[in-house]
C-alpha positions in Angstrom: 89.5 95.9 136.2 87.9 96.0 139.6 84.0 97.2 139.1 82.4 97.0 136.1 80.6 99.9 133.3 77.1 100.1 134.1 75.5 100.5 130.5 72.2 102.0 130.3 70.1 101.7 126.7 68.3 105.2 126.4 67.0 104.4 122.9 66.9 102.0 119.8 66.5 103.5 116.4 66.7 100.3 114.6 69.2 101.2 111.8 73.0 100.7 111.2 75.1 103.8 111.7 77.8 105.2 109.8 81.4 104.8 111.7 82.4 107.9 109.5 79.8 110.6 110.4 77.9 109.7 113.4 78.2 112.2 115.9 76.4 112.7 119.4 76.0 116.4 120.9 75.0 115.8 124.9 73.8 119.3 126.2 74.1 118.9 130.0 70.6 118.1 131.6 68.5 118.9 128.6 68.9 117.0 125.5 70.8 114.7 123.2 71.5 115.6 119.9 72.7 112.9 117.5 73.1 112.0 113.6 73.8 108.4 112.5 74.9 109.4 108.7 71.4 109.5 107.3 69.5 112.7 106.7 67.8 113.0 110.1 69.0 114.5 113.3 67.3 113.0 116.3 66.5 114.9 119.4 66.2 113.0 122.2 65.2 114.3 125.9 67.5 113.1 128.7 64.7 113.8 131.5 61.6 112.3 129.7 64.3 109.5 128.5 62.4 109.4 125.1 62.9 110.6 121.8 61.0 114.1 121.4 61.5 114.8 117.9 63.3 114.0 114.4 64.9 116.7 112.2 64.5 115.8 108.4 67.0 117.5 106.6 67.5 117.6 102.6 70.3 115.6 102.6 72.9 113.5 104.6 73.9 115.3 107.6 77.9 115.7 107.8 78.2 117.7 111.0 75.7 119.8 113.6 76.7 122.4 116.2 74.4 124.5 118.7 74.9 127.6 119.3 76.1 129.4 122.9 72.5 129.7 124.0 71.2 126.4 123.0 68.9 128.2 120.8 70.1 127.6 117.3 71.1 124.6 115.6 73.3 124.0 112.8 73.2 121.4 110.4 75.8 120.9 107.5 74.8 119.1 104.6 75.8 118.4 101.0 73.7 121.6 99.6 74.7 124.2 102.8 74.3 124.9 106.0 70.9 125.2 107.6 69.8 126.8 111.0 66.9 125.5 113.3 65.6 127.1 116.0 64.9 124.0 118.4 62.5 126.2 120.8 60.3 127.4 118.4 59.8 123.7 117.1 59.6 121.4 120.1 57.0 121.5 122.1 57.6 122.7 125.7 53.9 123.0 127.7 52.8 120.0 129.4 49.7 119.9 127.2 51.5 119.4 124.5 54.0 116.9 125.9 51.0 114.7 127.1 49.4 114.9 124.0 52.2 113.6 121.8 54.0 111.2 124.1 53.6 108.2 122.0 55.6 109.4 119.3 58.1 111.8 118.3 57.5 115.0 116.0 59.0 114.4 112.3 59.7 118.3 111.2 61.1 118.8 108.0 63.9 121.4 107.3 63.0 123.0 104.4 65.3 125.5 102.1 64.1 128.4 103.4 65.8 127.7 106.6 69.1 127.8 104.5 72.0 129.5 106.5 74.9 129.2 104.1 74.9 127.7 100.6 78.0 126.4 100.3 78.2 122.6 98.9 80.3 119.8 100.2 80.7 121.3 103.9 82.2 118.5 106.2 82.2 120.3 109.2 81.1 123.6 110.9 82.2 125.2 114.4 80.8 128.2 115.9 83.5 130.9 117.0 81.8 134.1 118.9 80.0 135.8 116.4 81.1 133.6 113.8 80.4 130.5 111.9 83.5 128.6 110.3 82.8 125.9 107.4 85.1 123.6 106.3 84.3 122.3 102.8 86.2 120.2 100.2 85.9 121.5 96.6 88.0 121.2 93.3 90.9 119.3 95.4 90.9 121.8 98.0 90.1 122.2 101.8 88.4 125.5 101.7 87.9 127.4 105.2 85.4 129.9 105.4 84.3 132.2 108.0 81.0 134.0 107.8 79.3 136.7 110.4 76.3 135.0 112.4 73.8 138.0 112.2 72.2 139.4 115.8 68.6 137.5 115.0 68.6 133.7 114.5 65.7 133.8 111.8 67.6 135.9 109.4 67.9 135.0 106.2 70.7 133.2 104.4 72.0 136.8 102.8 72.5 138.2 106.3 75.2 135.5 107.0 78.1 137.7 105.2 81.5 135.8 104.5 84.3 137.4 106.1 87.6 135.4 105.4 88.4 132.4 103.1 91.1 130.1 103.2 92.3 127.2 101.3 94.7 123.7 102.1 95.4 121.5 99.0 94.1 118.1 99.4 96.9 115.5 99.9 96.2 111.7 99.6 99.9 110.3 99.7 100.6 107.7 101.7 96.9 106.9 102.3 95.8 103.5 100.5 92.5 102.4 100.2 92.7 98.8 99.3 89.8 97.4 101.8 86.4 98.7 103.0 87.4 99.7 106.3 90.1 101.7 104.5 87.8 103.4 102.6 85.5 104.3 105.3 88.3 106.0 107.0 89.5 108.0 104.5 85.9 109.3 104.3 86.1 110.2 107.6 84.7 113.8 108.6 87.9 116.2 109.5 87.8 117.6 113.3 87.6 120.9 113.6 88.2 123.0 117.1 89.1 126.0 118.4 91.7 126.4 121.0 92.4 129.6 123.2 94.5 130.3 126.1 94.2 129.5 129.5 94.6 133.5 130.5 92.1 134.7 128.5 88.4 132.8 128.9 86.9 132.5 125.0 84.2 134.7 124.0 81.2 132.6 125.0 78.4 133.5 127.2 79.0 130.0 129.2 81.6 130.2 132.3 84.9 129.4 132.2 85.8 126.3 130.0 87.0 123.1 131.8 89.5 120.9 130.5 86.7 119.4 128.5 85.3 120.7 125.7 82.2 123.4 125.1 81.1 122.9 121.6 84.8 122.1 120.2 86.1 125.0 122.3 89.5 123.8 124.3 92.0 125.5 126.6 95.5 125.1 126.8 98.2 126.9 129.5 99.8 130.0 128.1 103.3 128.7 127.8 102.5 125.9 125.2 99.9 128.3 123.6 102.8 130.5 122.7 105.6 127.4 121.9 102.8 126.1 119.1 101.3 129.3 117.9 103.8 132.0 118.1 104.3 135.0 120.3 101.8 137.3 118.2 99.1 134.9 118.5 99.7 134.7 122.1 99.8 138.7 122.8 96.8 139.2 121.1 94.9 136.7 122.5 93.6 135.4 119.6 91.5 132.4 119.1 93.5 129.5 117.2 91.3 127.3 114.4 93.2 123.4 114.5 92.1 121.4 112.1 92.6 117.7 111.6 92.3 116.4 108.3 91.8 112.5 106.9 95.4 112.8 105.6 96.9 113.1 108.9 97.6 116.7 108.8 97.2 119.3 111.7 96.5 122.5 110.1 96.1 125.8 112.0 95.7 129.6 111.5 94.9 132.7 114.1 91.6 134.5 113.5 92.7 137.8 114.9 96.2 138.4 113.1 96.3 140.2 109.8 97.4 138.2 106.8 96.0 134.9 108.2 97.6 131.8 106.3 97.3 128.1 107.0 100.2 126.7 108.8 100.7 122.8 109.1 101.3 122.2 112.9 102.3 118.2 112.8 101.4 114.9 110.6 99.7 111.7 112.1 100.1 110.2 108.7 96.4 108.5 108.9 93.3 110.0 109.3 92.6 112.2 112.3 89.9 111.1 114.8 90.4 113.0 117.8 92.1 116.3 119.2 91.6 117.5 122.9 93.6 118.8 125.7 94.3 117.0 128.8 95.8 118.3 132.3 99.5 116.4 132.8 99.8 117.7 136.6 97.2 118.2 139.1 99.0 120.9 140.9 99.3 123.2 137.5 96.5 125.5 137.8 97.0 127.6 134.4 94.9 124.9 132.6 95.6 122.1 130.4 99.3 121.5 129.6 98.9 118.8 127.0 97.4 118.7 123.8 96.2 115.1 122.2 95.7 114.2 118.9 94.6 110.6 118.0 94.5 108.7 114.6 92.2 106.3 113.2 95.1 103.4 112.9 96.1 104.4 116.4 98.7 106.4 116.7 98.8 109.1 119.5 100.5 112.6 119.4 101.3 114.4 123.2 102.5 118.0 122.9 103.8 119.2 126.0 106.4 121.9 127.2 109.9 120.6 128.2 112.7 121.9 129.3 115.1 123.0 126.7 119.0 124.2 126.3 119.2 127.6 128.1 121.0 128.8 125.1 117.9 128.6 123.0 115.3 129.9 125.4 114.7 127.5 128.1 111.4 126.5 126.6 110.6 124.1 124.2 107.0 122.1 123.0 107.9 118.5 123.0 105.8 115.8 120.7 105.7 112.4 122.0 104.5 109.5 119.7 103.0 106.4 120.4 100.7 103.6 119.1 97.4 102.3 121.1 95.7 99.2 119.8 93.7 100.3 116.6 91.8 101.2 114.6 90.1 104.1 116.5 86.7 104.8 115.5 86.1 107.3 118.0 87.1 108.6 121.4 86.9 111.6 124.2 89.8 113.2 126.4 88.6 113.8 130.3 91.3 115.4 131.8 94.1 113.5 132.4 92.4 110.3 130.8 91.7 109.3 126.9 88.7 107.0 126.1 88.5 105.4 122.5 86.9 102.8 121.0 88.0 100.2 118.5 84.5 99.2 117.3 84.7 96.0 118.8 85.9 97.3 122.7 85.8 100.8 124.6 89.3 101.5 126.3 90.6 104.0 128.9 94.1 105.0 128.8 95.6 107.2 131.6 98.2 109.9 129.5 101.6 110.1 131.0 101.9 112.8 133.2 105.2 115.2 133.4 107.1 117.0 131.0 110.2 115.4 129.6 112.4 117.5 132.2 116.5 117.9 131.2 118.6 117.5 134.1 119.9 121.1 134.1 122.9 122.9 132.5 126.4 121.4 132.6 125.1 117.7 132.5 126.4 116.6 129.0 125.2 113.5 127.9 123.3 112.5 131.1 121.2 115.2 130.1 120.1 114.0 126.5 120.0 110.3 128.3 117.6 111.6 130.6 115.2 113.3 128.1 115.4 110.1 126.1 114.5 108.1 128.9 111.4 110.2 129.6 110.2 110.0 126.1 110.4 106.2 126.1 108.6 105.9 129.4 105.7 108.4 127.8 105.5 106.2 124.4 105.5 102.6 126.4 102.7 104.1 129.0 100.6 104.5 126.0 100.1 100.7 125.9 98.4 100.4 129.2 94.8 100.9 128.0 92.3 99.2 129.8 89.1 97.7 128.5 85.6 98.7 129.9 83.7 95.7 128.3 81.8 97.7 125.9 81.7 97.0 122.3 80.7 98.2 119.2 80.9 102.0 120.2 81.0 104.3 117.2 80.4 107.7 118.7 81.0 109.3 122.1 79.8 112.6 123.5 82.3 115.0 125.6 82.3 113.3 129.0 80.5 114.5 132.0 80.3 113.4 135.7 77.5 112.7 137.9 76.8 113.9 141.3 78.8 111.3 142.8 82.0 112.3 140.9 81.8 109.4 138.4 82.5 109.7 135.1 79.7 109.2 132.3 79.9 108.8 128.9 77.1 108.8 126.2 77.8 107.1 123.3 75.9 105.3 119.9 76.4 101.5 119.0 76.7 100.6 115.5 73.2 99.2 115.8 71.4 102.7 116.3 71.2 102.3 120.1 71.7 105.6 122.5 73.6 104.2 125.7 75.1 106.0 128.5 78.0 104.4 129.6 79.0 104.9 134.0 82.4 104.1 134.6 83.6 102.7 138.2 83.8 105.7 140.9 87.3 106.3 142.2 91.4 106.3 141.3 91.5 103.0 143.3 88.6 100.9 141.1 89.1 101.9 137.5 92.0 99.2 137.2 94.7 101.7 136.0 97.6 101.0 137.9 100.0 103.3 139.5 103.4 102.6 140.2 105.8 103.9 142.6 108.6 106.1 140.9 111.4 103.7 141.8 109.7 101.3 140.2 108.8 102.6 137.0 112.0 102.5 135.4 112.2 98.9 135.7 108.8 98.3 134.4 109.7 100.2 131.4 112.8 98.2 130.8 110.6 94.9 131.5 108.1 96.1 128.9 111.2 97.0 126.2 112.4 93.6 126.6 109.3 91.9 126.2 108.4 94.2 123.1 111.7 93.2 122.0 111.2 89.5 122.6 107.7 89.9 120.6 109.7 91.7 117.7 111.9 88.5 117.7 109.5 85.8 117.6 107.3 88.3 114.9 110.4 88.7 112.8 110.6 84.6 112.6 107.3 83.9 112.1 107.1 86.7 109.2 109.9 84.7 107.2 108.1 81.5 108.1 105.1 82.7 107.0 106.8 84.2 103.8 108.5 80.7 102.8 105.5 79.0 103.3 104.2 81.3 100.9 106.6 80.9 98.2 106.0 77.2 98.6 102.7 77.2 98.4 103.0 79.4 95.2 105.6 77.3 93.9 103.5 74.0 94.4 100.7 76.0 92.8 102.5 76.2 89.9 103.8 72.7 90.0 99.8 71.6 90.0 99.1 73.8 87.4 101.8 72.3 85.0 100.8 69.0 86.0 97.1 69.2 85.5 98.1 71.0 82.1 99.8 67.8 80.9 97.5 65.3 82.4 94.3 67.3 80.7 96.2 66.6 77.4 96.9 63.2 77.9 93.7 62.2 79.3 91.8 63.9 76.3 92.3 61.1 74.2 93.0 63.1 71.3 96.7 63.4 69.9 97.8 66.8 69.5 100.5 67.5 67.0 103.8 68.1 68.5 104.0 71.6 67.8 100.6 72.2 69.6 101.7 70.4 72.7 102.2 73.4 75.8 105.6 71.3 76.7 107.0 69.1 73.9 110.5 67.5 73.0 112.5 67.2 69.7 115.8 65.8 69.0 118.8 65.8 66.6 121.8 63.2 66.2 124.8 63.9 65.0 127.9 61.8 64.6 131.2 62.8 66.3 134.8 61.4 66.6 137.1 61.6 69.7 140.5 59.6 70.1 139.8 57.8 66.9 136.4 56.5 67.8 133.1 57.6 66.1 130.1 57.8 68.3 126.4 58.9 67.8 125.5 61.8 70.2 121.8 63.0 70.6 120.8 66.4 71.4 117.6 66.9 73.0 115.5 69.9 73.1 112.9 70.7 75.8 110.3 73.6 74.3 108.1 75.5 77.0 105.3 77.1 75.3 103.1 76.7 78.1 102.2 80.0 80.1 104.0 78.6 83.4 107.9 78.9 84.3 109.8 75.9 85.1 111.7 76.5 88.5 113.9 74.9 90.7 113.1 71.3 91.9 112.1 70.4 88.1 114.9 68.4 86.1 114.4 67.0 82.6 114.4 63.1 82.2 115.3 60.8 79.0 114.9 57.1 79.4 116.9 55.2 75.9 115.1 51.8 75.4 116.9 49.6 72.6 114.0 48.0 70.5 116.3 45.1 69.1 119.6 44.1 70.6 122.7 42.5 69.1 123.1 38.9 70.6 126.6 38.5 69.1 128.2 41.6 70.8 126.9 40.3 74.0 124.8 43.1 74.9 122.2 42.9 77.6 118.8 44.1 77.3 118.7 47.1 79.4 117.9 51.1 79.5 119.6 53.7 80.5 118.1 57.0 81.9 119.7 60.5 82.1 118.7 63.3 84.4 119.5 66.9 83.6 118.2 69.4 86.6 118.1 72.9 85.8 117.3 76.1 87.8 114.9 78.3 85.2 113.2 77.5 82.5 110.6 80.6 81.6 107.6 80.8 78.9 109.2 80.8 75.6 112.3 79.4 76.4 114.6 75.9 75.2 116.5 73.7 76.8 119.1 71.7 75.2 121.3 68.6 76.3 123.4 66.0 74.9 123.8 62.6 75.7 125.6 59.6 74.0 123.3 57.3 72.2 125.6 54.4 70.6 128.9 53.8 69.4 130.5 52.7 66.0 129.2 48.9 65.3 126.3 49.2 67.4 123.1 47.9 65.6 120.6 48.1 68.2 118.2 50.2 66.1 116.0 51.7 66.2 115.8 53.2 69.6 112.8 54.6 71.8 113.4 57.9 73.9 110.9 58.5 76.5 110.9 62.0 77.8 109.4 62.9 80.9 109.3 66.3 83.7 110.5 64.9 87.2 109.7 67.5 90.4 111.4 66.5 93.7 109.0 67.5 96.4 111.7 66.7 98.8 114.1 69.5 97.3 111.0 72.5 97.9 109.6 70.6 101.5 112.5 68.5 102.8 111.9 64.9 103.3 109.3 65.2 106.3 107.1 67.2 104.9 107.1 65.8 101.7 106.0 62.5 103.8 103.4 63.8 104.9 102.1 65.1 102.2 102.1 61.8 100.6 100.6 60.1 103.3 97.9 62.6 103.2 95.7 61.8 100.2 96.2 58.2 98.1 94.0 59.5 95.0 96.3 62.6 94.4 99.3 60.5 94.8 98.4 58.3 92.0 96.9 60.4 89.6 100.1 62.6 89.8 102.2 59.6 89.6 104.0 60.4 93.1 106.6 57.8 93.3 109.7 58.4 96.0 108.3 61.7 96.7 109.0 62.8 93.0 106.1 64.0 90.6 106.5 62.3 87.1 104.9 63.8 84.1 105.1 62.1 80.8 106.3 63.9 77.6 106.8 62.3 74.2 108.2 59.2 73.0 110.6 59.7 70.1 112.2 56.8 67.9 115.8 57.2 66.8 115.9 54.5 63.8 118.2 53.6 61.3 118.0 56.9 59.1 118.6 59.1 62.1 121.7 56.9 62.7 123.4 57.5 58.8 126.7 58.6 58.0 126.2 60.1 54.6 129.2 60.5 52.2 129.7 63.6 50.5 130.2 62.9 46.5 133.8 63.6 45.2 134.1 65.8 42.3 134.9 62.9 40.0 131.7 61.4 40.9 129.7 64.5 40.4 131.2 65.3 36.8 130.3 61.8 36.1 127.0 62.0 37.3 126.5 65.5 35.4 126.3 63.7 32.3 122.6 62.6 31.1 122.4 58.9 31.1 119.6 56.7 29.9 117.7 54.9 32.9 117.3 51.5 30.3 120.8 51.3 30.0 121.9 51.6 33.3 119.1 49.2 34.1 121.0 46.8 31.9 124.2 47.2 32.8 123.5 46.8 36.6 121.8 43.3 35.4 125.0 42.1 33.4 127.1 43.3 36.0 125.4 40.7 38.5 125.1 37.9 36.4 128.8 38.4 35.5 129.6 38.4 39.2 128.0 35.0 39.6 130.2 33.1 37.3 133.3 33.9 39.4 133.0 32.1 42.2 130.4 30.6 44.8 132.1 31.8 48.1 133.1 35.4 46.8 129.7 36.4 45.4 128.3 35.0 48.7 130.5 37.6 50.6 129.6 40.5 48.1 125.8 39.3 47.9 123.5 42.9 47.6 120.2 42.7 49.5 117.6 45.3 49.1 114.3 46.4 50.0 112.0 49.3 48.2 108.9 51.5 48.7 106.5 53.2 46.5 104.8 56.4 47.1 102.6 58.2 44.6 104.0 61.0 43.0 100.6 62.9 43.7 100.6 62.3 47.4 104.4 63.7 47.8 103.5 66.4 45.8 100.7 67.7 48.2 102.7 66.7 51.4 106.0 68.4 50.2 104.7 71.5 48.8 106.0 70.7 45.5 104.6 71.8 42.3 101.7 69.9 40.2 103.2 67.7 38.2 102.7 68.0 34.5 100.4 66.4 32.5 100.9 65.1 29.1 98.2 64.6 26.7 99.1 61.8 25.0 101.1 59.8 28.0 100.9 59.2 31.4 101.7 61.7 34.5 105.4 62.6 35.0 106.7 63.4 38.1 108.6 66.7 38.2 112.1 66.3 38.0 113.2 67.3 41.6 110.5 65.0 43.4 113.1 62.1 43.8 115.9 64.7 45.1 113.4 66.3 47.6 112.1 63.0 49.0 115.5 61.8 49.5 116.5 65.2 51.5 113.3 65.0 53.4 113.9 61.5 54.7 117.2 62.2 55.8 116.5 65.9 57.3 113.5 64.6 59.5 114.6 64.3 63.4 113.1 62.7 66.2 110.0 64.2 67.7 110.2 66.9 64.4 113.6 68.3 65.1 115.0 69.5 61.8 118.6 68.2 61.1 119.0 70.5 58.4 119.0 69.8 54.5 121.6 67.3 53.2 121.3 68.6 49.6 124.9 68.7 49.4 125.4 65.2 50.2 123.1 64.1 47.2 125.3 64.1 43.6 123.8 66.6 41.7 121.7 65.4 38.6 121.1 61.9 40.4 119.0 60.8 43.3 121.2 58.4 44.5 122.7 58.8 48.3 125.8 57.0 49.6 125.9 56.3 53.0 127.3 54.2 56.2 125.4 52.4 58.6 125.7 52.4 62.4 127.1 48.7 61.9 129.8 49.9 59.8 128.5 49.0 56.2 128.0 50.6 53.3 124.3 51.8 52.3 122.7 53.2 49.0 119.8 55.0 48.5 118.2 55.4 45.1 114.9 57.7 44.5 113.4 56.6 40.7 110.3 57.3 38.9 108.3 54.6 37.9 104.7 53.9 36.8 102.3 51.8 38.2 99.8 50.1 35.7 99.4 47.1 33.6 98.0 46.2 29.6 94.5 45.7 30.5 93.9 48.9 32.0 92.0 51.5 29.6 94.2 53.7 27.8 92.0 56.7 29.0 93.2 56.3 32.7 97.2 55.0 32.2 99.4 54.3 34.4 100.0 55.7 37.6 103.5 58.3 38.4 105.4 56.9 41.7 108.4 57.3 43.3 110.0 53.9 44.1 112.8 54.6 47.0 115.2 51.4 47.0 117.6 50.6 50.2 121.0 48.3 49.0 123.7 47.2 51.4 125.4 43.9 52.2 124.1 43.9 55.9 120.7 42.4 56.3 120.1 44.3 59.6 120.8 47.6 58.0 118.5 46.6 55.1 115.8 45.8 57.1 116.2 48.8 59.5 116.4 50.9 56.8 113.2 49.7 55.2 111.3 50.2 58.3 112.4 53.8 58.8 111.2 54.8 55.4 108.1 53.4 56.0 108.0 54.9 59.2 108.2 58.4 57.6 106.1 57.8 54.7 103.5 57.1 57.2 103.6 60.9 58.6 102.8 61.7 54.9 99.5 59.6 54.9 98.4 61.5 58.2 99.1 65.0 56.1 97.1 64.3 53.0 93.5 62.7 53.2 92.4 59.9 50.8 91.5 60.2 47.6 88.7 58.0 46.4 89.3 58.2 42.8 93.3 57.4 43.2 92.0 54.3 45.5 89.8 52.5 43.0 92.3 53.7 40.0 94.9 51.5 42.3 92.4 48.9 42.6 92.4 48.0 39.2 96.0 48.6 38.6 97.5 46.4 40.8 94.6 44.1 42.8 95.2 41.4 40.5 99.4 41.0 40.4 99.3 41.7 44.6 97.1 38.4 44.9 98.6 36.1 42.8 102.0 37.4 44.2 100.9 36.8 47.7 99.0 33.5 47.1 102.5 32.1 45.6 104.5 33.3 48.8 102.2 31.8 51.0 102.5 28.5 49.8 106.4 28.8 49.8 106.1 29.7 53.5 103.6 26.6 54.1 106.6 24.5 52.3 109.3 25.6 54.4 107.7 25.0 57.6 106.5 21.5 56.8 110.1 20.0 56.9 110.8 21.6 59.9 108.8 18.6 61.6 110.9 15.9 60.0 113.8 17.6 61.2 115.1 19.3 58.3 118.3 21.3 58.5 117.1 25.0 59.8 120.2 26.4 57.1 117.9 25.5 54.4 114.7 26.3 56.0 116.4 30.1 56.7 117.6 30.2 53.2 113.8 29.6 51.9 112.3 32.1 54.4 115.2 34.8 53.6 113.9 34.1 49.8 110.5 35.3 50.7 111.5 38.2 52.7 113.3 39.4 49.4 110.6 38.9 47.3 108.3 40.7 49.7 110.5 43.8 49.7 111.6 43.6 46.0 107.8 43.9 45.1 106.2 46.3 47.6 102.7 47.9 47.2 101.9 51.2 46.2 101.5 54.2 49.3 99.1 56.6 47.9 
């Protein structure tokens, strides 16, 4: 812009002003009245360049207006409207001014100056001999007209209420999400009076110019009639126009009977400014355009346009556009709009010329011309020019000095009263004036530039949305990672049921194409508050702990990966995988379950590489490897009990076992069979030799952990376990899956009345599990205590591998019972007395046999003989187990 604005600071009030209620009233050549949102009204003398008086009101000042003769000042507060006679309060003599030149007079406005006792008054306006107030009460806007008495010092009772109208409060479409939005919603409504330019308003002042005089504006008769009706134009009725914070422009005529408020237009945002402007310099009929500006930058221009001849010829055309917002305050000076965004003061040349039609009979060309004119006017609203003045929150109506330059009086956000003088002359204002031949091309260029900006903005918006979605996804990944890592690093091993994300497994045998195979079903349970979305996969790694050298199986692990899309909180995911084929003896098998998140699927390879290179600490903590986040969940073990194929008992076997048998007779018969079999032949007995191992568990421990009834106590004998304790123990051993998975009860596979289970191991050999009740004790124990009741689980099979595997599996399951039930000192002491002597003697004997087996190895004795000796020791250890309590 050629030339700069001259800014002169007149006074500094030293307090921050409110952008919603600040107002400046400039009386030409006399004083400046301003309120900054507090309870004070400052009176500044332009001639003396100093603050002459401060009017202290009973409450915060919402609005103020001066009478036509400049004698009375009406101040709107929460409690009502106060009338102040300025000439009687301010010193006017030279002696008084000289005595009080150092400080301003502080005048208290008492309640006896209350003119209108109406609460919640937001805006006031003087219309001839009437005082119009706008207040908000009970979800309604109230427009009340009072008759002003002849004498300005009349009491409040002389202000007679003439009429009262109401408008409902509408808040739809307005959202106060931020502090700035709340300020805009609390903005003071705009209240003005519009007169037809062919009839001057009733005022003692001279004819009004295009600028307002105390809120009064003129408008050309044609546009006045089109907007407000023929009746109002005929009776020359002033029109009250009100801009509400919800964006509505409401009006009503004063002189027509049956007053009612109508809505002219809606800006859909708080109204900041209403004024009139001159469209063409040649038209002397008065301002030809009504201007309304919203707080978010929307501008509405209402002008007279050429309509269709069959509809009357003239129409009121509404042109909408936007300026750079937000708009804090503004004013109109003929064909120019001045407005402040809070950070800058801008000037805008309003587009001139109505949207004229080409004439009748031109068809589509007429509509195209009108549309082009509207687009031209809307595009011209984008040509604002900065005046390089910041933080202006209130502006008085513009004036012109003797040189013809425009002068603006404004109030800054820091409480500074400033006079802003604009550069003189249209050529120095920096507002371009294009020839009419270039206007169309300029508009097309502007529209093309707007289209490019919109396209780039759309691409940028989509990129931002994509980045936001990725960030939300990564944030959820980090939340899940730190949730699992905190549980892992806490040092406390949580139970499986309390883990936020846990795994369990179930084994099942299936037969396909005459081949049996053992399948594993893993269940992933998400009990955390976070969902597992795209990019996660469930990984299961199988590690065999033992291998069959005869079968030629190499020592290797297998990894199964299962990607999924969504696993919401509370949902489960089931996956199945092959574990072993029939005849495989590589048990137990360890399952390592983990969650793996691929950064490449979310970010791409380049972004993931940059993320990995940004920080080694995060990479090591989250276990990032090859752009993947690996989180360990659970380690499960599939043992021989999980791999058993339990045989269902036949009907004949059920009937046979249903008869009561004596345990001693059964024991003697089995021993006779064994001894008789030894005499038939060494080769056949060797092939059919049965291996066995046993585990003893106290009945007290089983009753406490398996939730059974307490054993009955006989006063003359030892404790006897419940009849169902053996069967319940076998059923529990066979129903516990890896990680707490329930395979379901197998009671139907156990013969009724018998605690024997016949099954087939994964290697194909027959296996028998027997549970019986035994009493642990010796003769030297005191009779008052008696032996201890226990349950012995015995494993029998012709396969040494099956016996060892099942024995290990039973011991591993019984260990979980020890974790459930705390140790009991009494039982421990009792067992020490019952079996400690025998255990020590047996251990010393077995130690001597092991030492004897190791001595011949140094002298070249056969390895087969040594193996047979060690096997005998192993069988003795398994056949005489310790008691687990």
